[in-house]
KOLLO-254213 format. One record per residue (C-alpha): residue number from 1; x, y, z. Coordinates in Angstrom, 3 decimals, always signed. Layout:
N
<timi pos="NUM" x="X" y="Y" z="Z"/>
...
//
This chain:
316
<timi pos="1" x="-7.300" y="-27.578" z="+20.531"/>
<timi pos="2" x="-4.613" y="-28.865" z="+18.178"/>
<timi pos="3" x="-1.012" y="-27.716" z="+18.144"/>
<timi pos="4" x="-0.675" y="-29.273" z="+14.676"/>
<timi pos="5" x="-3.065" y="-26.737" z="+13.154"/>
<timi pos="6" x="-2.736" y="-22.981" z="+12.780"/>
<timi pos="7" x="-4.392" y="-20.189" z="+10.848"/>
<timi pos="8" x="-2.580" y="-18.161" z="+8.218"/>
<timi pos="9" x="-3.973" y="-14.920" z="+6.799"/>
<timi pos="10" x="-2.559" y="-13.344" z="+3.649"/>
<timi pos="11" x="-3.315" y="-9.628" z="+3.148"/>
<timi pos="12" x="-3.469" y="-8.546" z="-0.476"/>
<timi pos="13" x="-4.508" y="-5.406" z="-2.280"/>
<timi pos="14" x="-7.916" y="-6.865" z="-3.169"/>
<timi pos="15" x="-8.517" y="-9.719" z="-0.740"/>
<timi pos="16" x="-7.957" y="-10.947" z="+2.796"/>
<timi pos="17" x="-7.518" y="-14.708" z="+2.530"/>
<timi pos="18" x="-7.320" y="-16.937" z="+5.578"/>
<timi pos="19" x="-6.749" y="-20.652" z="+5.847"/>
<timi pos="20" x="-6.450" y="-23.415" z="+8.418"/>
<timi pos="21" x="-3.174" y="-25.202" z="+7.714"/>
<timi pos="22" x="-1.988" y="-28.563" z="+9.006"/>
<timi pos="23" x="+1.554" y="-29.757" z="+9.756"/>
<timi pos="24" x="+2.090" y="-30.872" z="+6.143"/>
<timi pos="25" x="+1.242" y="-27.452" z="+4.701"/>
<timi pos="26" x="-2.201" y="-28.487" z="+3.483"/>
<timi pos="27" x="-4.975" y="-25.881" z="+3.608"/>
<timi pos="28" x="-7.958" y="-27.572" z="+5.231"/>
<timi pos="29" x="-10.440" y="-24.698" z="+5.154"/>
<timi pos="30" x="-10.324" y="-21.152" z="+3.826"/>
<timi pos="31" x="-12.219" y="-17.886" z="+4.208"/>
<timi pos="32" x="-12.050" y="-14.738" z="+2.108"/>
<timi pos="33" x="-13.111" y="-11.100" z="+2.412"/>
<timi pos="34" x="-12.545" y="-8.089" z="+0.181"/>
<timi pos="35" x="-9.785" y="-5.805" z="+1.414"/>
<timi pos="36" x="-11.309" y="-2.543" z="+2.718"/>
<timi pos="37" x="-9.887" y="+0.312" z="+0.666"/>
<timi pos="38" x="-9.707" y="+2.567" z="+3.721"/>
<timi pos="39" x="-7.319" y="+0.170" z="+5.488"/>
<timi pos="40" x="-6.685" y="+0.980" z="+9.138"/>
<timi pos="41" x="-9.210" y="-0.270" z="+11.695"/>
<timi pos="42" x="-11.593" y="-1.505" z="+8.982"/>
<timi pos="43" x="-8.893" y="-3.836" z="+7.655"/>
<timi pos="44" x="-8.004" y="-5.029" z="+11.147"/>
<timi pos="45" x="-11.658" y="-5.863" z="+11.832"/>
<timi pos="46" x="-11.962" y="-7.700" z="+8.519"/>
<timi pos="47" x="-8.952" y="-9.850" z="+9.379"/>
<timi pos="48" x="-10.478" y="-10.620" z="+12.770"/>
<timi pos="49" x="-13.719" y="-11.721" z="+11.059"/>
<timi pos="50" x="-11.779" y="-14.146" z="+8.864"/>
<timi pos="51" x="-9.877" y="-15.525" z="+11.840"/>
<timi pos="52" x="-12.993" y="-16.004" z="+13.969"/>
<timi pos="53" x="-14.900" y="-17.709" z="+11.157"/>
<timi pos="54" x="-12.108" y="-20.252" z="+10.768"/>
<timi pos="55" x="-11.536" y="-20.579" z="+14.502"/>
<timi pos="56" x="-15.186" y="-21.453" z="+15.149"/>
<timi pos="57" x="-14.688" y="-24.784" z="+13.400"/>
<timi pos="58" x="-10.968" y="-25.229" z="+14.067"/>
<timi pos="59" x="-10.064" y="-24.158" z="+17.619"/>
<timi pos="60" x="-6.374" y="-23.445" z="+17.030"/>
<timi pos="61" x="-4.203" y="-21.413" z="+19.360"/>
<timi pos="62" x="-2.011" y="-19.429" z="+16.955"/>
<timi pos="63" x="-2.476" y="-17.177" z="+13.943"/>
<timi pos="64" x="+0.039" y="-15.803" z="+11.443"/>
<timi pos="65" x="-0.548" y="-12.616" z="+9.437"/>
<timi pos="66" x="+1.338" y="-12.120" z="+6.148"/>
<timi pos="67" x="+1.411" y="-8.521" z="+4.893"/>
<timi pos="68" x="+3.525" y="-6.329" z="+2.646"/>
<timi pos="69" x="+5.663" y="-3.832" z="+4.521"/>
<timi pos="70" x="+8.247" y="-3.561" z="+7.262"/>
<timi pos="71" x="+7.504" y="-5.755" z="+10.288"/>
<timi pos="72" x="+9.182" y="-5.347" z="+13.678"/>
<timi pos="73" x="+11.718" y="-7.975" z="+14.704"/>
<timi pos="74" x="+9.434" y="-9.141" z="+17.540"/>
<timi pos="75" x="+6.760" y="-9.966" z="+14.914"/>
<timi pos="76" x="+4.142" y="-7.686" z="+16.470"/>
<timi pos="77" x="+4.046" y="-4.338" z="+14.697"/>
<timi pos="78" x="+3.672" y="-3.076" z="+11.127"/>
<timi pos="79" x="+6.430" y="-0.466" z="+11.082"/>
<timi pos="80" x="+5.630" y="+0.814" z="+7.594"/>
<timi pos="81" x="+3.015" y="-0.197" z="+5.042"/>
<timi pos="82" x="+3.484" y="+1.734" z="+1.782"/>
<timi pos="83" x="+0.373" y="+0.223" z="+0.167"/>
<timi pos="84" x="-2.011" y="+0.016" z="+3.159"/>
<timi pos="85" x="-3.574" y="+3.155" z="+4.621"/>
<timi pos="86" x="-3.655" y="+3.708" z="+8.366"/>
<timi pos="87" x="-1.449" y="+0.802" z="+9.382"/>
<timi pos="88" x="+1.923" y="+2.428" z="+9.994"/>
<timi pos="89" x="+3.067" y="+1.669" z="+13.539"/>
<timi pos="90" x="+0.051" y="-0.531" z="+14.325"/>
<timi pos="91" x="+0.655" y="-3.283" z="+16.899"/>
<timi pos="92" x="-1.322" y="-5.977" z="+15.099"/>
<timi pos="93" x="-0.554" y="-8.602" z="+17.702"/>
<timi pos="94" x="-2.294" y="-6.531" z="+20.371"/>
<timi pos="95" x="-5.120" y="-5.313" z="+18.135"/>
<timi pos="96" x="-6.008" y="-8.719" z="+16.690"/>
<timi pos="97" x="-5.394" y="-10.461" z="+19.983"/>
<timi pos="98" x="-7.999" y="-8.213" z="+21.614"/>
<timi pos="99" x="-10.514" y="-8.936" z="+18.841"/>
<timi pos="100" x="-9.983" y="-12.699" z="+18.644"/>
<timi pos="101" x="-8.486" y="-13.829" z="+21.943"/>
<timi pos="102" x="-5.736" y="-15.674" z="+20.044"/>
<timi pos="103" x="-1.962" y="-15.404" z="+19.899"/>
<timi pos="104" x="-1.001" y="-13.586" z="+16.694"/>
<timi pos="105" x="+2.340" y="-13.120" z="+14.939"/>
<timi pos="106" x="+2.985" y="-10.844" z="+11.972"/>
<timi pos="107" x="+5.426" y="-11.459" z="+9.128"/>
<timi pos="108" x="+6.439" y="-9.739" z="+5.904"/>
<timi pos="109" x="+4.702" y="-11.328" z="+2.915"/>
<timi pos="110" x="+7.898" y="-12.186" z="+1.014"/>
<timi pos="111" x="+9.423" y="-13.753" z="+4.135"/>
<timi pos="112" x="+6.245" y="-15.767" z="+4.611"/>
<timi pos="113" x="+6.347" y="-17.014" z="+1.023"/>
<timi pos="114" x="+10.029" y="-17.909" z="+1.327"/>
<timi pos="115" x="+9.341" y="-19.946" z="+4.453"/>
<timi pos="116" x="+6.398" y="-21.665" z="+2.792"/>
<timi pos="117" x="+8.591" y="-22.741" z="-0.137"/>
<timi pos="118" x="+11.400" y="-23.790" z="+2.212"/>
<timi pos="119" x="+9.135" y="-25.956" z="+4.347"/>
<timi pos="120" x="+6.648" y="-27.339" z="+1.835"/>
<timi pos="121" x="+7.607" y="-26.274" z="-1.683"/>
<timi pos="122" x="+10.524" y="-26.025" z="-4.091"/>
<timi pos="123" x="+13.107" y="-25.435" z="-1.341"/>
<timi pos="124" x="+11.977" y="-28.334" z="+0.835"/>
<timi pos="125" x="+14.917" y="-30.069" z="+2.527"/>
<timi pos="126" x="+17.346" y="-27.162" z="+2.032"/>
<timi pos="127" x="+18.818" y="-25.481" z="+5.109"/>
<timi pos="128" x="+20.291" y="-22.659" z="+3.007"/>
<timi pos="129" x="+17.709" y="-21.337" z="+0.584"/>
<timi pos="130" x="+16.950" y="-18.005" z="-1.003"/>
<timi pos="131" x="+13.664" y="-16.996" z="-2.609"/>
<timi pos="132" x="+13.303" y="-14.142" z="-5.070"/>
<timi pos="133" x="+9.725" y="-13.103" z="-5.859"/>
<timi pos="134" x="+9.469" y="-11.467" z="-9.264"/>
<timi pos="135" x="+6.235" y="-9.533" z="-9.610"/>
<timi pos="136" x="+5.477" y="-5.848" z="-10.071"/>
<timi pos="137" x="+8.608" y="-5.329" z="-7.985"/>
<timi pos="138" x="+11.028" y="-7.790" z="-6.402"/>
<timi pos="139" x="+10.784" y="-9.238" z="-2.916"/>
<timi pos="140" x="+12.485" y="-12.103" z="-1.224"/>
<timi pos="141" x="+13.598" y="-13.936" z="+1.821"/>
<timi pos="142" x="+16.294" y="-16.329" z="+2.832"/>
<timi pos="143" x="+16.692" y="-19.256" z="+5.147"/>
<timi pos="144" x="+20.014" y="-19.783" z="+6.913"/>
<timi pos="145" x="+20.762" y="-22.931" z="+8.905"/>
<timi pos="146" x="+17.090" y="-23.828" z="+8.631"/>
<timi pos="147" x="+15.895" y="-20.534" z="+10.144"/>
<timi pos="148" x="+14.204" y="-17.570" z="+8.505"/>
<timi pos="149" x="+16.499" y="-14.541" z="+8.531"/>
<timi pos="150" x="+14.855" y="-11.242" z="+9.510"/>
<timi pos="151" x="+17.752" y="-8.949" z="+10.404"/>
<timi pos="152" x="+18.346" y="-6.764" z="+13.444"/>
<timi pos="153" x="+15.225" y="-4.651" z="+12.897"/>
<timi pos="154" x="+13.032" y="-7.231" z="+11.168"/>
<timi pos="155" x="+13.406" y="-5.684" z="+7.703"/>
<timi pos="156" x="+16.160" y="-7.814" z="+6.159"/>
<timi pos="157" x="+16.096" y="-9.484" z="+2.730"/>
<timi pos="158" x="+14.662" y="-6.508" z="+0.826"/>
<timi pos="159" x="+16.351" y="-7.866" z="-2.283"/>
<timi pos="160" x="+14.519" y="-5.558" z="-4.656"/>
<timi pos="161" x="+16.331" y="-2.550" z="-3.294"/>
<timi pos="162" x="+19.983" y="-3.407" z="-3.474"/>
<timi pos="163" x="+21.690" y="-1.375" z="-6.189"/>
<timi pos="164" x="+22.765" y="-3.066" z="-9.399"/>
<timi pos="165" x="+23.296" y="+0.081" z="-11.523"/>
<timi pos="166" x="+24.834" y="+3.198" z="-9.927"/>
<timi pos="167" x="+22.713" y="+6.223" z="-10.834"/>
<timi pos="168" x="+20.373" y="+3.991" z="-12.840"/>
<timi pos="169" x="+16.566" y="+3.993" z="-13.075"/>
<timi pos="170" x="+14.816" y="+5.870" z="-10.258"/>
<timi pos="171" x="+13.034" y="+3.475" z="-7.907"/>
<timi pos="172" x="+9.919" y="+4.112" z="-5.846"/>
<timi pos="173" x="+12.049" y="+3.746" z="-2.714"/>
<timi pos="174" x="+13.880" y="+6.963" z="-3.656"/>
<timi pos="175" x="+17.161" y="+5.333" z="-4.715"/>
<timi pos="176" x="+18.444" y="+4.939" z="-8.274"/>
<timi pos="177" x="+19.520" y="+1.640" z="-9.809"/>
<timi pos="178" x="+17.628" y="-0.842" z="-7.599"/>
<timi pos="179" x="+17.459" y="-4.509" z="-8.604"/>
<timi pos="180" x="+13.695" y="-4.409" z="-9.135"/>
<timi pos="181" x="+14.061" y="-1.657" z="-11.727"/>
<timi pos="182" x="+15.866" y="-4.157" z="-13.962"/>
<timi pos="183" x="+14.559" y="-7.658" z="-13.141"/>
<timi pos="184" x="+10.887" y="-7.302" z="-12.107"/>
<timi pos="185" x="+7.628" y="-7.638" z="-14.002"/>
<timi pos="186" x="+7.612" y="-3.882" z="-14.609"/>
<timi pos="187" x="+11.171" y="-4.182" z="-15.901"/>
<timi pos="188" x="+10.068" y="-6.954" z="-18.284"/>
<timi pos="189" x="+7.531" y="-4.535" z="-19.776"/>
<timi pos="190" x="+10.194" y="-1.856" z="-20.196"/>
<timi pos="191" x="+12.749" y="-4.245" z="-21.706"/>
<timi pos="192" x="+10.142" y="-5.571" z="-24.147"/>
<timi pos="193" x="+9.100" y="-2.068" z="-25.200"/>
<timi pos="194" x="+12.762" y="-1.289" z="-25.841"/>
<timi pos="195" x="+12.978" y="-4.432" z="-27.978"/>
<timi pos="196" x="+9.922" y="-3.272" z="-29.926"/>
<timi pos="197" x="+11.585" y="+0.099" z="-30.558"/>
<timi pos="198" x="+14.712" y="-1.666" z="-31.785"/>
<timi pos="199" x="+12.791" y="-4.015" z="-34.147"/>
<timi pos="200" x="+9.350" y="-2.487" z="-34.836"/>
<timi pos="201" x="+8.890" y="-4.570" z="-37.993"/>
<timi pos="202" x="+9.011" y="-7.742" z="-35.868"/>
<timi pos="203" x="+6.541" y="-6.585" z="-33.221"/>
<timi pos="204" x="+3.208" y="-6.981" z="-35.059"/>
<timi pos="205" x="+2.383" y="-10.393" z="-33.551"/>
<timi pos="206" x="+3.137" y="-9.239" z="-30.029"/>
<timi pos="207" x="+1.275" y="-5.927" z="-30.273"/>
<timi pos="208" x="-1.776" y="-7.635" z="-31.758"/>
<timi pos="209" x="-2.269" y="-9.490" z="-28.453"/>
<timi pos="210" x="-3.181" y="-6.223" z="-26.765"/>
<timi pos="211" x="-4.911" y="-3.239" z="-28.324"/>
<timi pos="212" x="-2.242" y="-2.823" z="-30.972"/>
<timi pos="213" x="-0.291" y="-0.209" z="-29.023"/>
<timi pos="214" x="+2.842" y="-0.496" z="-26.923"/>
<timi pos="215" x="+0.945" y="+0.962" z="-23.969"/>
<timi pos="216" x="-1.630" y="-1.830" z="-24.253"/>
<timi pos="217" x="+0.878" y="-4.611" z="-23.629"/>
<timi pos="218" x="+0.782" y="-6.645" z="-20.417"/>
<timi pos="219" x="+3.105" y="-9.222" z="-18.917"/>
<timi pos="220" x="+0.565" y="-11.898" z="-19.831"/>
<timi pos="221" x="+0.720" y="-10.881" z="-23.502"/>
<timi pos="222" x="+4.510" y="-11.046" z="-23.471"/>
<timi pos="223" x="+4.507" y="-14.480" z="-21.837"/>
<timi pos="224" x="+1.971" y="-15.859" z="-24.311"/>
<timi pos="225" x="+3.988" y="-14.553" z="-27.264"/>
<timi pos="226" x="+7.261" y="-15.873" z="-25.859"/>
<timi pos="227" x="+5.715" y="-19.351" z="-25.537"/>
<timi pos="228" x="+5.097" y="-19.189" z="-29.275"/>
<timi pos="229" x="+8.732" y="-18.254" z="-29.939"/>
<timi pos="230" x="+8.059" y="-14.586" z="-30.647"/>
<timi pos="231" x="+11.552" y="-13.106" z="-30.880"/>
<timi pos="232" x="+10.669" y="-9.666" z="-29.533"/>
<timi pos="233" x="+8.961" y="-11.142" z="-26.467"/>
<timi pos="234" x="+11.889" y="-13.513" z="-25.947"/>
<timi pos="235" x="+14.276" y="-10.556" z="-26.131"/>
<timi pos="236" x="+12.363" y="-8.937" z="-23.256"/>
<timi pos="237" x="+12.659" y="-12.102" z="-21.181"/>
<timi pos="238" x="+16.331" y="-12.546" z="-22.060"/>
<timi pos="239" x="+17.149" y="-9.040" z="-20.834"/>
<timi pos="240" x="+15.118" y="-9.552" z="-17.668"/>
<timi pos="241" x="+16.810" y="-12.928" z="-17.084"/>
<timi pos="242" x="+20.191" y="-11.309" z="-17.641"/>
<timi pos="243" x="+19.595" y="-8.821" z="-14.840"/>
<timi pos="244" x="+17.931" y="-11.395" z="-12.587"/>
<timi pos="245" x="+20.891" y="-13.762" z="-12.892"/>
<timi pos="246" x="+23.407" y="-10.973" z="-12.369"/>
<timi pos="247" x="+21.660" y="-9.827" z="-9.192"/>
<timi pos="248" x="+21.349" y="-13.365" z="-7.865"/>
<timi pos="249" x="+25.075" y="-13.880" z="-8.481"/>
<timi pos="250" x="+25.879" y="-10.926" z="-6.220"/>
<timi pos="251" x="+23.487" y="-12.238" z="-3.564"/>
<timi pos="252" x="+25.086" y="-15.695" z="-3.808"/>
<timi pos="253" x="+28.490" y="-14.171" z="-3.127"/>
<timi pos="254" x="+27.098" y="-12.962" z="+0.202"/>
<timi pos="255" x="+24.567" y="-15.645" z="+1.182"/>
<timi pos="256" x="+25.877" y="-18.813" z="-0.535"/>
<timi pos="257" x="+22.502" y="-20.594" z="-0.839"/>
<timi pos="258" x="+22.211" y="-24.166" z="-2.082"/>
<timi pos="259" x="+18.924" y="-23.350" z="-3.801"/>
<timi pos="260" x="+17.349" y="-20.218" z="-5.249"/>
<timi pos="261" x="+13.568" y="-20.378" z="-5.665"/>
<timi pos="262" x="+12.044" y="-17.938" z="-8.152"/>
<timi pos="263" x="+8.429" y="-17.038" z="-7.449"/>
<timi pos="264" x="+5.969" y="-14.257" z="-8.203"/>
<timi pos="265" x="+3.739" y="-13.707" z="-11.199"/>
<timi pos="266" x="+6.523" y="-13.623" z="-13.792"/>
<timi pos="267" x="+7.500" y="-17.234" z="-13.023"/>
<timi pos="268" x="+4.418" y="-18.296" z="-14.981"/>
<timi pos="269" x="+6.821" y="-18.128" z="-17.933"/>
<timi pos="270" x="+8.815" y="-21.023" z="-16.455"/>
<timi pos="271" x="+11.993" y="-21.902" z="-18.338"/>
<timi pos="272" x="+11.541" y="-18.904" z="-20.645"/>
<timi pos="273" x="+12.710" y="-16.842" z="-17.661"/>
<timi pos="274" x="+14.743" y="-19.460" z="-15.773"/>
<timi pos="275" x="+17.008" y="-20.459" z="-18.673"/>
<timi pos="276" x="+18.483" y="-16.977" z="-19.328"/>
<timi pos="277" x="+18.644" y="-16.432" z="-15.565"/>
<timi pos="278" x="+20.835" y="-19.537" z="-15.128"/>
<timi pos="279" x="+23.060" y="-18.496" z="-18.044"/>
<timi pos="280" x="+23.506" y="-15.031" z="-16.571"/>
<timi pos="281" x="+24.171" y="-16.441" z="-13.106"/>
<timi pos="282" x="+27.040" y="-18.515" z="-14.479"/>
<timi pos="283" x="+28.425" y="-15.537" z="-16.383"/>
<timi pos="284" x="+28.337" y="-13.212" z="-13.377"/>
<timi pos="285" x="+29.191" y="-15.589" z="-10.545"/>
<timi pos="286" x="+32.448" y="-14.482" z="-8.871"/>
<timi pos="287" x="+35.156" y="-17.160" z="-9.150"/>
<timi pos="288" x="+33.099" y="-19.000" z="-11.748"/>
<timi pos="289" x="+34.288" y="-22.587" z="-12.056"/>
<timi pos="290" x="+35.394" y="-22.580" z="-8.440"/>
<timi pos="291" x="+32.314" y="-21.138" z="-6.698"/>
<timi pos="292" x="+29.607" y="-23.836" z="-6.241"/>
<timi pos="293" x="+26.443" y="-23.067" z="-8.205"/>
<timi pos="294" x="+23.039" y="-23.151" z="-6.493"/>
<timi pos="295" x="+20.020" y="-24.804" z="-8.073"/>
<timi pos="296" x="+17.667" y="-22.286" z="-9.700"/>
<timi pos="297" x="+14.096" y="-23.602" z="-9.528"/>
<timi pos="298" x="+10.533" y="-22.355" z="-9.928"/>
<timi pos="299" x="+8.338" y="-21.913" z="-6.868"/>
<timi pos="300" x="+5.727" y="-24.614" z="-6.350"/>
<timi pos="301" x="+3.113" y="-23.174" z="-3.991"/>
<timi pos="302" x="+1.954" y="-20.225" z="-6.091"/>
<timi pos="303" x="-0.342" y="-17.775" z="-4.314"/>
<timi pos="304" x="-0.657" y="-20.107" z="-1.303"/>
<timi pos="305" x="+3.001" y="-19.766" z="-0.292"/>
<timi pos="306" x="+2.539" y="-16.765" z="+2.015"/>
<timi pos="307" x="-0.552" y="-18.127" z="+3.745"/>
<timi pos="308" x="+0.971" y="-21.565" z="+4.307"/>
<timi pos="309" x="+4.334" y="-20.135" z="+5.331"/>
<timi pos="310" x="+3.003" y="-17.689" z="+7.900"/>
<timi pos="311" x="+0.696" y="-20.339" z="+9.382"/>
<timi pos="312" x="+3.744" y="-22.530" z="+9.988"/>
<timi pos="313" x="+5.744" y="-19.605" z="+11.370"/>
<timi pos="314" x="+2.961" y="-18.964" z="+13.888"/>
<timi pos="315" x="+3.794" y="-22.306" z="+15.495"/>
<timi pos="316" x="+7.452" y="-21.387" z="+16.039"/>
//
C-alpha cells in the first residue's frame, strides 16, 4: 500500500473516468465506463467498478470522487445534484465505502479542478488562487492560504451565480442577472448571435461554418472563425471577455487572489478570450492603479484537472 498514490474519479454526463494519481499529479493508469442515464444506485455501482479495477493493480487506501453539485462540508454527501438522477442526499462515502472497502471523499467538480490547477497546473506555487471555469455555465473555486475554501456548508465558490446585472437574464438557478448568463459558453453564443443581428452582412463566413443558420452555430465554430480574425466572432468574444473581466474584478475586490486561472471549454480560444478579459479587469478593478492586479492565465490540465485534483484532496 502506498500513501503516495490515490485514485480520483471524475463523474461526467457521459463518462465515469477514474485514474491512479501519484504525488506529482501524474495519472499512472485510468479506467472508464459510460455514465448510466438512470443515475442513482446504477451510477454508484459503476463508480465502484472503476475503483475496484484500478485498486486491483494499485492497492491505494484513499479515493476522491469529483461530481457536479452541492457537496456537504464533511465531504461525504451529495446534497443536491441537478444533473444526476437519484443522487440527492446520498452519502457516497458510506455507499462506496461499503462496495469497495476504501476510504472515500467527495468534492464538487469545480473545486476539484481548482485544486488540481493550484497543485499541479497554472496556479502552481500560489497560495491565493482563484479558478473560473467557463463552459456551458460558470463554475469555480478558490484557494486561500494554500487551502481549498469550501464555506460553512460546503457549497462556497459558486461564482456563476453571483449577480452582475440586477433583473437581468433569467438563470437556471431561478435568479436573474447571474454571472454565467453573461460570461459563459452559452453567453458567448448569445453575444455572437446579437453581433450577427447587428451586422448581418458581415456574418456569412461565420454562418457558413455551421448549417448556414444562426441556430446551427456552436462555440467551436465561433472559436475557429475568431482565430481567422472574423470580426463578428471576435465581437462575441470581446463581449464575453468584457463580462468575464468585470465579474472577476468584483471577485478580486473580495478575495484578492494573486492568480486567476481560466479553465473550461471556452478557454480553447486562448488569448482571444484572455486579452479582452484582462482589459476589462483593468477597467473595472476598484481603485485601479492602486489595487494590485492578479495574473490572468489559462488552465493547463484540461479535462484531467478534476480527476487529478480530487485524487490529491483524498490524501488530505
